[in-house]
MARTITI-658673 format. One line per field, with one value per residue (C-alpha): y, x, z negated. Coordinates in pm, 1 decimal. Layout:
y	Y;...
x	X;...
z	Z;...
***
This chain:
y	966.7;632.0;296.0;288.1;58.7;-268.9;-387.0;-725.6;-521.9;-346.5;-680.1;-793.6;-430.6;-480.3;-759.9;-675.4;-495.4;-842.4;-956.9;-626.2;-654.9;-991.4;-916.9;-582.6;-741.3;-975.6;-746.0;-502.2;-681.2;-997.4;-814.8;-703.3;-933.9;-1237.9;-1040.0;-912.9;-1117.3;-1097.6;-1342.6;-1690.1;-1733.2;-2017.4;-1716.5;-1705.2;-1365.3;-1308.6;-956.7;-795.2;-638.8;-297.4;46.9;245.7;634.5;489.4;570.2;374.8;-15.8;-269.8;-338.2;20.4;194.7;-97.9;-97.1;309.7;301.8;42.6;353.6;553.5;432.7;305.3;655.7;845.1;579.4;698.3;1017.3;885.0;540.4;792.9;1058.7;683.8;592.1;906.7;947.3;564.0;515.2;153.9;-41.5;-123.7;173.0;356.8;134.7;-196.0;-278.2;-163.0;-453.6;-710.0;-679.9;-674.9;-890.8;-1192.0;-1021.9;-870.3;-1234.6;-1370.0;-1072.5;-1112.2;-1464.1;-1422.2;-1158.4;-1442.4;-1651.4;-1520.5;-1717.5;-1765.3;-1951.6;-1698.9;-1365.7;-1252.1;-988.6;-1187.5;-1145.8;-789.3;-759.3;-1010.1;-810.3;-506.9;-594.4;-780.8;-513.5;-232.2;-412.7;-508.2;-147.6;-87.1;-377.3;-293.2;131.6;-31.6;-244.1;14.3;311.4;279.0;50.6;367.6;593.6;396.9;490.2;840.5;711.4;410.2;607.7;881.1;1045.0;1115.4;833.0;600.1;687.7;626.6;284.1;215.3;303.9;85.3;-203.6;-200.3;-105.9;-434.8;-656.2;-462.5;-560.6;-931.0;-943.8;-797.8;-1014.5;-1321.1;-1219.7;-1172.0;-1535.3;-1623.1;-1715.5;-1927.4;-2112.1;-2171.2;-2313.2;-2531.9;-2639.4;-2675.9;-2899.1;-3121.8;-3156.9;-2913.8;-2686.4;-2332.4;-2144.1;-2430.7;-2355.2;-1968.6;-2001.0;-2268.7;-2027.7;-1708.3;-1935.3;-2046.0;-1652.9;-1508.1;-1781.4;-1669.7;-1308.6;-1371.4;-1519.9;-1210.3;-927.8;-1021.6;-1050.6;-685.4;-687.8;-999.1;-862.2;-507.9;-359.4;-12.7;193.6;65.0;248.4;502.6;836.5;692.9;997.6;1012.9;1339.3;1549.8;1735.0;1580.4;1482.9;1751.2;2027.1;1768.3;1707.9;2083.0;2158.3;1900.8;2012.9;2342.9;2253.8;2358.8;2088.5;1808.6;1962.6;1938.6;1588.2;1498.0;1564.6;1467.7;1124.7;1170.9;1121.8;893.9;660.1;696.3;632.5;356.9;173.6;208.9;63.6;-240.2;-327.3;-334.2;-542.7;-864.7;-698.0;-591.7;-968.1;-1126.7;-920.8;-670.0;-935.8;-1217.3;-1441.1;-1625.9;-1567.2;-1688.6;-1444.3;-1206.1;-1384.7;-1338.4;-992.4;-872.3;-1163.1;-896.4;-591.7;-747.6;-809.7;-482.8;-281.3;-524.6;-417.0;-44.4;-25.1;41.4;343.0;483.5;500.7;643.0;896.3;1027.0;1049.6;1275.6;1440.8;1456.5;1233.9;1492.4;1467.7;1100.5;1101.3;1322.7;1078.1;831.3;1013.8;1085.1;753.1;638.3;882.8;731.0;410.0;470.9;623.0;271.9;77.5;227.6;72.3;-285.0;-544.4;-328.4;-300.7;-7.0;-172.1;-397.0;-666.4;-996.7;-965.2;-1071.5;-872.6;-598.6;-705.4;-738.1;-394.3;-265.6;-426.7;-345.0;20.9;35.2;-163.3;193.5;422.3;147.1;154.2;498.8;518.0;240.4;378.6;758.9;851.3;728.1;871.2;1159.3;1210.1;1074.7;1355.7;1638.7;1487.4;1473.6;1865.2;1947.3;1748.9;1951.5;2266.8;2271.6;2000.5;1756.4;1387.7;1320.9;1134.8;911.2;1177.1;1262.3;911.3;897.8;1183.3;1086.1;756.6;990.7;1124.4;835.8;623.2;927.7;828.8;436.5;532.6;775.1;507.6;183.5;425.0;556.4;196.7;-13.0;307.5;287.6;-72.8;-20.6;99.2;-253.5;-539.3;-843.3;-934.1;-734.7;-463.4;-358.3;67.5;80.7;-105.1;99.2;447.5;356.5;402.2;749.3;809.3;697.5;884.3;1222.0;1185.3;1098.6;1397.0;1575.8;1409.2;1561.8;1888.3;1905.5;1731.8;1967.9;2262.9;2027.5;2236.9;1960.1;2206.8;2378.3;2024.7;1925.9;2253.6;2145.5;1900.3;2183.3;2404.2
x	2591.6;2406.0;2571.6;2534.4;2261.4;2449.7;2373.4;2263.3;2079.0;1886.1;1784.0;1628.2;1437.0;1299.6;1190.7;959.4;763.7;760.2;529.9;298.8;279.8;114.1;-124.5;-220.4;-157.3;-428.9;-706.4;-616.5;-663.0;-863.7;-1081.6;-1360.1;-1286.3;-1399.8;-1721.9;-1852.9;-1743.8;-1786.0;-2039.7;-1911.2;-1594.6;-1723.4;-1796.5;-2097.6;-2203.9;-2151.3;-2365.9;-2598.9;-2480.9;-2651.1;-2640.4;-2762.3;-2903.0;-2756.3;-2397.5;-2294.9;-2228.2;-2243.4;-1854.8;-1779.0;-1935.5;-1778.3;-1420.2;-1496.5;-1563.7;-1226.1;-987.6;-1154.8;-1082.9;-723.3;-678.6;-833.7;-573.6;-292.9;-202.1;-314.1;-54.5;212.8;218.3;160.1;511.0;669.1;581.0;605.6;887.9;978.5;1353.7;1345.0;1258.7;936.3;904.5;926.4;681.2;427.4;586.3;613.7;278.3;83.1;241.6;47.4;-267.9;-287.0;-192.4;-478.3;-726.8;-620.7;-727.6;-1087.0;-1192.1;-1221.3;-1406.7;-1730.3;-1974.4;-2232.4;-2175.4;-2424.9;-2605.6;-2640.6;-2666.7;-2424.5;-2173.1;-2224.2;-2126.9;-1860.5;-1681.1;-1715.0;-1601.9;-1310.5;-1209.1;-1223.4;-1021.3;-755.2;-669.4;-658.3;-387.5;-214.4;-181.3;-37.6;238.4;303.3;316.6;590.1;795.4;815.6;873.6;1217.2;1317.4;1479.7;1604.5;1785.1;1959.6;2151.8;2203.3;2008.1;2228.2;2165.2;1790.1;1773.2;1968.6;1697.2;1397.6;1534.3;1549.1;1182.6;1065.6;1204.9;1082.9;730.4;768.2;809.3;507.1;300.8;438.8;397.6;-8.3;-62.5;-2.1;-231.9;-491.7;-190.5;-165.1;-564.8;-616.2;-302.9;-587.2;-860.1;-675.1;-625.4;-989.9;-1063.1;-1345.1;-1259.4;-1381.5;-1156.7;-858.7;-932.2;-915.3;-597.1;-382.1;-473.7;-364.9;-26.8;68.0;-35.4;144.0;433.6;377.7;334.8;720.1;864.7;646.7;817.2;1224.6;1286.2;1147.9;1411.7;1699.2;1731.7;1819.3;1614.0;1813.7;2138.8;2066.0;1799.5;1765.3;1466.8;1431.0;1056.1;890.2;739.8;484.1;131.6;-59.8;-295.6;-33.8;220.6;-32.1;-81.2;302.3;305.9;29.6;191.3;508.6;473.0;694.8;530.4;149.6;186.4;373.3;34.5;-190.9;27.9;43.3;-334.9;-386.9;-157.7;-273.9;-652.3;-510.2;-311.8;-586.0;-821.8;-597.2;-483.8;-827.9;-939.5;-700.7;-827.4;-1127.8;-884.3;-787.2;-1115.4;-1358.7;-1141.7;-918.0;-1116.0;-816.0;-812.7;-710.4;-373.8;-286.0;-327.1;-14.6;203.5;117.9;233.5;561.1;634.2;564.2;785.1;1094.9;1073.8;1053.1;1368.3;1544.5;1450.1;1558.6;1950.8;1862.7;1587.9;1913.2;2152.9;1977.4;1792.7;2159.2;2280.5;1967.8;1771.4;1481.8;1182.2;1270.9;1301.8;947.1;796.3;870.7;699.1;384.6;410.3;418.2;158.3;-57.1;-44.5;-85.0;-349.9;-551.1;-479.4;-716.4;-986.9;-890.2;-826.9;-950.1;-1095.6;-1024.2;-831.5;-539.5;-445.5;-321.9;-421.8;-545.0;-225.2;11.6;-183.1;-180.2;199.7;242.4;10.7;261.1;588.8;465.1;425.3;743.6;926.5;734.6;660.2;995.5;1042.6;708.8;850.2;1177.6;1118.6;825.6;924.1;1294.7;1172.9;950.4;1215.2;1410.8;1118.6;1081.8;1502.8;1478.4;1226.2;1423.1;1673.3;1550.3;1327.5;1507.9;1249.0;1235.1;832.1;930.4;601.0;387.0;529.7;473.2;155.6;32.1;131.3;-56.3;-380.0;-356.2;-295.1;-550.5;-781.3;-711.6;-720.1;-1096.7;-1198.5;-1077.3;-1249.6;-1637.0;-1539.8;-1404.3;-1708.4;-1954.8;-1806.8;-1890.3;-2278.7;-2205.7;-2106.7;-1852.9;-1939.0;-1776.7;-1985.3;-2116.7;-1766.2;-1811.5;-1739.6;-1457.4;-1355.8;-1407.2;-1162.1;-816.3;-899.1;-1053.2;-747.0;-504.9;-692.9;-624.7;-230.1;-246.7;-350.5;-61.9;180.3;58.1;111.8;425.8;592.8;535.6;747.9;1081.7;1341.0;1598.4;1505.5;1467.8;1814.9;1989.5;2048.6;2343.5;2516.3;2593.8
z	-1736.5;-1779.5;-1583.2;-1212.9;-1105.6;-949.8;-608.4;-809.9;-992.5;-721.8;-559.3;-898.2;-902.9;-544.9;-590.4;-837.9;-548.0;-337.6;-630.0;-655.3;-214.8;-190.7;-426.8;-283.3;91.2;-4.9;-128.1;150.3;452.6;341.9;91.4;334.0;579.4;310.9;190.6;462.6;754.0;1143.8;1312.5;1404.7;1139.5;938.6;640.1;447.5;351.5;-13.3;-53.6;95.4;438.1;443.2;464.3;189.0;275.2;600.6;514.4;221.3;266.4;-94.9;25.5;74.9;-249.1;-416.9;-337.2;-333.8;-697.5;-726.6;-553.4;-753.0;-1080.0;-929.0;-860.9;-1208.0;-1420.9;-1243.2;-1397.4;-1753.1;-1698.4;-1557.8;-1857.9;-2106.0;-1941.4;-1942.9;-2316.1;-2403.3;-2709.4;-2738.4;-2778.5;-2427.8;-2260.0;-2133.6;-1792.6;-1816.5;-2089.0;-1875.6;-1598.5;-1875.6;-1951.0;-1650.1;-1398.7;-1484.9;-1534.4;-1203.5;-1020.1;-1185.1;-1111.7;-721.5;-701.3;-945.4;-681.8;-380.3;-642.4;-686.9;-868.2;-605.9;-263.2;-71.0;-92.6;-473.3;-702.9;-943.6;-669.3;-647.5;-1052.8;-1018.6;-726.8;-943.5;-1235.2;-1108.5;-872.1;-1101.0;-1347.6;-1069.1;-952.7;-1382.5;-1406.9;-1115.4;-1159.1;-1521.4;-1319.3;-999.3;-1094.8;-1445.5;-1143.2;-895.9;-1152.3;-1220.0;-884.3;-946.8;-1332.5;-1140.0;-819.6;-954.6;-570.5;-291.8;-136.8;-391.5;-419.2;-54.8;-52.7;-307.9;-106.8;143.4;-53.9;-161.6;110.0;268.2;-21.2;75.7;431.7;322.2;47.4;300.6;560.0;303.6;247.5;647.8;684.6;492.4;799.6;927.7;570.3;552.1;890.2;826.8;489.8;702.5;973.9;714.7;680.6;385.6;453.6;525.3;142.9;-62.9;175.4;176.4;-217.6;-247.8;-27.6;-199.6;-564.4;-403.7;-297.0;-589.2;-804.8;-615.7;-692.8;-1076.2;-1034.4;-855.6;-1062.2;-1323.1;-1218.6;-1303.6;-1629.6;-1707.8;-1498.9;-1590.3;-1911.4;-1852.2;-2145.4;-2000.5;-1669.3;-1730.7;-1908.5;-2082.3;-2300.9;-2380.7;-2228.5;-2522.5;-2231.3;-2257.7;-1978.7;-1849.8;-1868.7;-1727.7;-1427.9;-1380.4;-1382.8;-1067.1;-900.1;-936.0;-732.5;-382.1;-234.8;-432.7;-343.9;83.2;6.8;-150.6;46.4;350.2;194.6;124.1;489.5;605.5;351.8;435.8;817.3;733.7;535.8;773.1;1008.6;744.8;653.5;1053.0;1206.0;1128.2;1314.8;1616.3;1631.0;1635.3;1763.7;2021.0;2158.1;2053.0;1966.1;1666.1;1284.2;1333.6;1567.1;1305.3;1139.6;1457.1;1453.0;1098.2;1183.8;1487.2;1250.2;1002.4;1257.5;1400.9;1108.9;976.6;1275.8;1218.0;867.3;899.3;1168.4;945.8;696.3;852.4;1070.1;728.9;598.8;893.7;995.8;714.8;587.6;739.8;1087.6;1104.4;905.0;1115.5;1460.4;1277.1;1205.8;1570.0;1661.6;1461.2;1595.9;1915.1;1826.8;1621.6;1930.0;2158.2;1924.0;2075.1;2407.3;2297.1;2496.9;2744.6;3150.5;3107.6;2962.5;3253.2;2990.3;2815.3;2455.8;2330.3;2503.5;2391.0;2029.1;2085.6;2199.3;1915.1;1634.8;1788.6;1851.7;1458.0;1389.2;1371.1;1172.8;916.6;841.4;842.9;580.0;392.8;315.0;289.8;182.0;-209.5;-127.3;-121.7;-391.7;-594.6;-443.8;-569.3;-951.6;-954.7;-854.2;-1116.4;-1372.2;-1315.7;-1299.1;-1601.2;-1806.4;-1865.8;-1727.5;-1607.0;-1325.4;-1393.0;-1350.7;-995.7;-930.5;-1084.7;-957.2;-593.3;-630.4;-716.6;-397.0;-193.6;-318.7;-310.4;45.4;59.6;-109.4;138.6;401.5;285.6;253.9;570.6;752.7;590.8;742.0;1079.5;1036.8;1051.8;1390.3;1556.7;1395.0;1613.5;1935.6;2231.4;1949.6;1887.0;1912.9;1513.8;1481.4;1778.2;1636.7;1345.2;1604.8;1648.4;1348.3;1175.1;1475.8;1316.0;1000.2;1039.1;1247.5;947.4;778.8;992.5;999.9;610.5;608.9;836.7;566.2;321.2;264.3;257.8;249.2;-132.6;-274.1;-164.6;-288.9;-660.9;-478.4;-305.3;-633.1
***
């Protein structure tokens, strides 16, 4: 039995997620907005704003290709990580080599070569985004595979999942403050485009430092059973998807991430188009969601231990479905509240499900991976997290395709049907995720601890 991970090392591990969540928060929240901005926000179009075959937009196709690349490489990186033989372990070497390149690529996404619509910008965005997702996978998939190895019991894994959920929301919240920061730079006389790039440069510099913390703080072989798996990629991947509990969890995860990505990508539009408020209000909403989520973390952790992770996460699904559906009515007279108050309510309602999903999904998957390791006597945590992220990123890919298609129905003030439709569409896919998650057999997975 390897050493138990001390609390200080748990914090060091969680800081790694703080780093990569900043990068992903910047890409998820601002990439589409940067290349396809609504009118009146002081940004110029950088790629053609057309619908190909009446469905596919240029930004939609590129982001979809990026997500597809991300999804396809997940199982490959997971298998490489499971089978990696290094004196420093199976996972940490991947983190060490990918941390700094990931932050650099994030910055490059917002430094397109031509100021205005150009084919060079299309090529630049496509190449950099595809590379970004490959490097992102090289860090995140091995990182997540460490959770079931560092946590020796369900409660330990739940605690680690809680800690990385905290740092995930801190990272996402830091990314959400980007409009506030670049507005401050604009007030000093900077051009908006320069202010945006300077802001992102500051944030990605922080992210690189954070991602390197677990590399230097955690001696993997001291705390993990880092025995390389001998199972080849395809056989390992097939065994994961043949696991019924993993399969229903993964399909549920795909549906959830489809709905969440659509909402996250649309939030800037909800603020500026539906509520007709300034970009800085976007930052306020993220602060509310972050603080609210933190308030629910002890509750989620405690209730998951008392009544089970499945019940708590199912409730999270239900609350999210209702919240997503409300988006369609934002800014309409049917809600007799000011735009600011409507935004505050949406953010406050989202606090509990964000806490539940942030903590419990990784904890549940860690339980599934540990169950497989005990029953089949082969540790392939990486492939479970790789297969899971393949499914979740397929959901994100489909989300970007659907979202950018919906934008063709209206994304500007007074012509906003497309933006409004993202709410009920998100609600539908979130409900679908709940249906599949209810099929998950939690009692079976936890039965190994009752013998």
